[in-house]
Each structure stands twice: as structure tokens, then as C-alpha cells.
C-alpha positions in Angstrom: -7.7 9.5 -15.9 -4.3 9.6 -18.1 -1.0 8.1 -18.0 1.3 10.1 -15.9 4.5 10.4 -13.9 4.0 12.9 -10.4 6.0 13.3 -7.8 3.4 13.8 -4.9 3.2 17.2 -4.2 2.5 18.0 -0.4 -0.2 20.4 -0.9 -2.2 17.3 -1.7 -2.6 17.1 1.7 -4.6 20.0 2.2 -6.4 19.5 -1.1 -8.2 16.2 0.0 -8.6 17.3 3.8 -11.3 14.9 3.9 -9.8 12.0 2.8 -7.0 12.6 4.9 -8.7 12.9 7.5 -10.6 9.7 7.1 -7.8 7.6 6.6 -6.5 9.2 9.9 -9.1 7.5 11.9 -9.3 4.4 9.7 -5.6 4.1 10.8 -6.4 4.9 14.3 -9.5 2.4 14.7 -7.2 -0.3 13.6 -3.9 0.6 15.7 -2.0 1.0 12.3 0.7 3.4 12.3 2.0 4.9 8.5 5.1 5.4 7.0 6.6 8.7 6.8 5.4 9.4 3.2 2.3 7.2 3.0 -0.4 9.5 3.8 1.0 11.7 0.8 1.2 8.5 -1.1 -2.4 7.1 0.2 -4.2 10.6 -0.7 -2.4 10.5 -4.4 -4.2 7.4 -5.1 -7.3 7.3 -3.5 -7.8 10.8 -5.7 -7.1 9.3 -9.0 -9.6 6.0 -8.1 -13.0 7.7 -8.1 -15.8 5.3 -6.9 -14.0 2.5 -5.8 -17.8 0.5 -5.1 -18.0 -3.4 -6.5 -14.4 -2.7 -8.3 -12.0 -5.8 -8.1 -8.8 -4.0 -7.5 -5.3 -5.7 -6.8 -3.5 -4.5 -3.6 0.3 -5.0 -5.1 2.4 -5.3 -2.2 -0.3 -4.6 0.2 1.0 -6.2 3.4 -1.3 -5.4 6.4 -1.7 -1.6 5.0 -4.5 0.8 5.3 -5.3 0.8 1.5 -6.9 -2.6 0.8 -9.3 -2.1 4.2 -10.0 1.5 3.1 -11.3 0.2 -0.4 -13.2 -2.7 1.3 -15.3 0.3 3.2 -15.8 1.8 0.1 -17.3 -0.8 -1.7 -14.4 -2.9 -3.7 -13.5 -6.8 -4.0 -9.9 -6.1 -2.7 -7.1 -8.7 -3.6 -4.4 -8.3 -0.8 -1.0 -9.9 -2.9 2.0 -9.9 -1.0 5.1 -12.3 -1.0 5.2 -12.2 2.8 2.4 -14.1 4.5 -0.2 -13.3 6.3 -1.6 -16.1 7.2 -2.1 -14.9 10.5 -3.9 -11.8 10.6 -4.9 -10.4 13.5 -8.1 -10.8 14.7 -9.2 -7.2 15.0 -9.1 -7.2 10.7 -11.2 -10.1 10.8 -13.5 -8.7 13.0 -14.0 -5.9 11.1 -14.0 -7.2 7.5 -14.8 -9.8 5.4 -11.5 -11.6 5.1 -11.0 -15.1 3.1 -7.6 -16.5 1.5 -7.3 -17.5 -1.6 -5.7 -20.5 -1.1 -6.5 -23.0 2.1 -3.3 -22.0 3.4 -3.2 -18.5 2.9 -5.6 -17.6 5.8 -5.4 -19.5 8.9 -8.8 -20.1 10.7 -9.6 -17.3 13.2 -10.2 -19.4 16.2 -6.4 -21.2 15.3 -4.9 -17.6 15.4 -6.9 -17.2 18.7 -5.5 -20.1 20.2 -1.7 -19.1 19.0 -2.1 -15.8 20.6 -3.0 -17.3 23.9 0.2 -19.2 23.9 2.4 -17.1 23.4 1.2 -14.4 25.9 2.7 -13.9 29.4 -0.8 -12.4 30.5 -3.4 -14.9 29.5 -6.0 -13.0 31.2 -5.9 -9.9 29.3 -4.9 -11.3 26.2 -7.7 -14.1 26.6 -10.3 -10.4 27.4 -9.0 -8.7 24.1 -9.2 -11.8 21.7 -12.8 -12.7 23.0 -14.1 -9.4 22.8 -12.3 -9.4 18.8 -13.9 -13.3 18.1 -17.5 -11.7 19.7 -16.5 -8.7 17.1 -16.9 -10.9 14.4 -20.1 -12.6 15.3 -21.7 -9.5 16.5 -20.2 -6.3 14.3 -21.8 -5.4 10.5 -18.8 -5.8 8.3 -17.4 -3.4 5.3 -19.5 -3.9 2.7 -16.7 -4.8 0.4 -14.3 -7.6 1.1 -10.5 -8.9 1.2 -9.0 -12.0 -0.2 -5.3 -12.6 0.9 -3.3 -14.4 -1.3 0.4 -14.7 -0.7 2.9 -14.8 -3.6 5.6 -13.2 -5.3 4.3 -9.9 -7.7 6.4 -11.9 -10.0 4.5 -14.9 -10.2 0.6 -14.7 -10.0 -0.6 -18.5 -11.5 -4.2 -18.1 -9.5 -5.6 -15.0 -11.2 -6.6 -14.9 -14.9 -5.4 -12.7 -18.0 -7.4 -9.6 -17.8 -9.3 -9.8 -14.8 -8.6 -6.6 -12.5 -10.5 -3.5 -12.5 -8.0 -1.7 -11.3 -4.5 -2.4 -9.5 -2.8 -0.1 -6.7 0.8 -0.5 -5.0 2.1 1.7 -2.1 5.6 2.0 -1.8 6.0 -1.8 -2.3 7.2 -1.9 -6.1 10.7 0.0 -5.1 11.6 -3.1 -3.2 12.6 -4.5 -6.9 15.6 -3.6 -7.9 15.9 -1.6 -11.7 16.5 -4.8 -13.7 13.6 -6.6 -12.5 10.9 -4.0 -11.7 9.8 -4.8 -15.5 9.3 -8.7 -15.0 7.0 -7.0 -12.3 5.2 -4.8 -13.6 4.5 -7.2 -16.8 2.8 -9.6 -14.4 0.6 -7.1 -13.1 -0.6 -5.8 -16.2 -1.0 -9.2 -17.5 -3.7 -9.6 -14.5 -4.9 -6.3 -15.6 -8.4 -5.4 -17.7 -7.4 -3.4 -21.1 -8.4 0.4 -20.6 -7.6 -0.1 -16.8 -5.5 2.0 -14.6 -2.4 1.0 -12.5 -1.7 3.0 -9.6 1.8 2.7 -7.7 3.6 5.4 -5.8 7.6 4.6 -5.4 10.7 6.5 -4.4 12.1 9.1 -7.2 15.6 10.0 -8.0 16.9 12.8 -10.3 20.1 11.8 -12.1 20.6 7.8 -11.6 18.5 4.8 -9.6 19.9 4.4 -6.3 19.4 2.1 -3.1 18.7 3.7 -0.2 19.8 1.2 2.7 18.2 1.7 5.8 14.7 0.9 4.1 15.7 -1.5 1.4 14.2 0.7 -1.2 15.1 2.1 -4.6 14.5 5.5 -6.0 14.2 5.5 -9.7 14.6 8.5 -12.2 11.9 9.0 -14.6 13.9 7.3 -17.4 13.4 4.2 -15.6 10.3 4.5 -14.8 9.3 5.1 -18.2 11.2 2.3 -19.5 9.8 -0.6 -16.7 6.3 0.8 -17.1 6.7 0.9 -20.9 5.2 4.7 -20.6 5.7 6.5 -23.6 8.2 10.2 -23.9 5.1 12.1 -24.1 3.8 11.0 -21.1 3.5 13.8 -19.0 5.8 14.3 -15.9 6.9 16.8 -13.2 10.0 15.6 -12.8 11.4 19.1 -14.0 10.2 20.1 -10.6 11.8 17.9 -8.5 13.8 20.1 -6.2 11.3 22.3 -5.7 9.0 19.5 -4.5 11.7 18.1 -2.8 12.3 21.3 -0.4 8.6 21.4 -0.4 8.8 18.3 1.4 11.7 18.8 3.6 9.7 22.0 5.0 6.4 19.8 5.9 5.3 19.8 9.6 2.4 17.7 8.8 4.5 14.6 7.6 7.6 16.0 10.3 5.7 16.0 13.8 4.0 13.5 13.1 6.6 10.1 12.6 5.4 6.8 14.2 6.8 5.5 17.2 8.6 2.5 15.1 10.8 5.1 13.6 12.3 5.7 16.8 13.2 2.5 17.6 15.8 1.5 14.6 17.7 2.6 12.1 16.7 0.5 9.4 13.4 2.6 8.3 12.8 4.9 6.1 13.7 7.9 8.7 16.3 5.7 10.7 16.2 6.9 14.5 13.2 9.1 13.9 15.6 11.7 12.7 13.4 13.8 10.2 15.7 14.1 7.0 14.0 12.9 3.8 16.5 11.3 1.3 14.2 10.2 -1.4 10.3 11.6 -2.3 7.9 9.7 -3.6 6.8 9.7 -7.1 3.0 8.5 -8.6 2.5 6.9 -11.8 -0.3 5.9 -13.7 0.0 3.5 -16.5 -3.5 2.5 -18.7 -3.1 -1.0 -20.1 -3.8 -0.6 -23.6 -6.8 -2.5 -25.2 
């Protein structure tokens, strides 16, 4: 693996069809939807990783997203970090994966989530049947061989994670929610916990000429220069930003992404594809940084 900056080509979806199929199947089983470009982002990160069995991987800005569950399915020990609380993580995730909290208040006990959900649901009989089935699954189903530790914490300050203790860091379309003047501090804190010689793989929004903010998705797109500065990457690190326009044209013509927008896009204008109208305003770029020895 080498350091690089790579705007993600949509040809990756066909080249890595087995991975794409596995991600789609896992998403269906967990009742998760993909962000409009996430399938491409996830595939790029996974193809860079190789075997993750037994590795300690930090998923930065994980939310309840699919990557952490994919990695746990493949034997990784995942630290799932997000500034938004997942303390009430739905039971369907706990029934399939060995999930714990980094601290006591990072993960509410399953029985409490069960109780709170019953109180909040108007159709008690339906909810009771569904929730009971999921609780029984927790006892009967064999968990994935990896595990996920939920850590509700801002990425700028992760005091519970020791220096040089993480084998790999991954981040899917999360760091872009930091403005350019703050991104470097987030990257520095993530690099702090990474073992020397280990990779940091992140996808963000790409900007051709200058950094800019996409209001509906509340995300930034960054130039090649901005990414090099914030990830502390030297000029000799390869980049395909010279193909920016060509790659963007191919993205706009990508039927697989265009024809499979998640339903939530059609319900709001405050997202990456407002009201479900296929009109990409930015494209994804992958950054691979290796921590120095």
C-alpha cells in the first residue's frame, strides 16, 4: 500500500463486483441505506485493506454505517467513533454483532432499549413481536467473529485511545464535515493513535479549483492542495486530480448509482441529492496516508 490521492473512478464498481454484491446484501440484512456515492467509497476503502482479520481498526465518523459491520463480519476489532451518540443502538445490530461501549454511557443495555422502544411505539403488539424476536436472536445467533466497540466522542479529542495503538483507520465521507481550517487538527488526532507504518484511508469530497461547501449535505469538497496540506502529504504523492473533469463526467453517467438512490433522498432537500434529483455537485476522493515510522 502506498500514499496517494485518488478521485474514485466508477469503473471500480464493475472491477470489484463481488465486494459490491456483498455490501448490498449486508445492507439489506441490516436495513441500511447507502448514501448516493457510498457504495463507491466503501468499495475503494475495502479494496485497499486486504485482510482485516484480527486487526484493530478505527472507523472515524462511523455513525451506524455499514463499514464497521462489514469489518466485524471479516474478523476485525472495530472502534466505532462518532461525535453523535449511538447509546441506543438498535437491537438488530446487537443481535448479529458483539457490540460493547468504550465507557458505561456509550452503550445503553439492550433491555433498556427494548423497554424505551415499547413506550415510544403506538402499535404495542407489532413492536413487541419484532423486538422480542431481535432479543432472542441475541441469545441464539452466532455473532460475527469480529466485534465493535462504540465510542461516542469528537474526533478532535479521543483521550481513551492510546498513542500508536490502532492498526488501520478508515473514514467514509465523514471528515468532510470539518471546514478546511479544522480538518488538519482532526487528521492529527487520528494519526496520533495510529501505529507507525500503518494506513489511514479516508474518502471526502473533491473540488477542482478551490475548497467549497455544499449546503444541502453540510459537507466540504477539497482541492488536491488542501488535502495534501491537511493530511501532511508531500508533493511526490501521486494524484489523479488532472483527470477531474473526465472522472466527473463518468460519475454523472453512472447508471448504477443514479438508478439506486435511497428513498430518504426523495423526502428532503437537505441531503447530498436534494429531493432525489440525480445531479451530482461533487465527487468522492480517496486519501491514503501512511504514518511515518
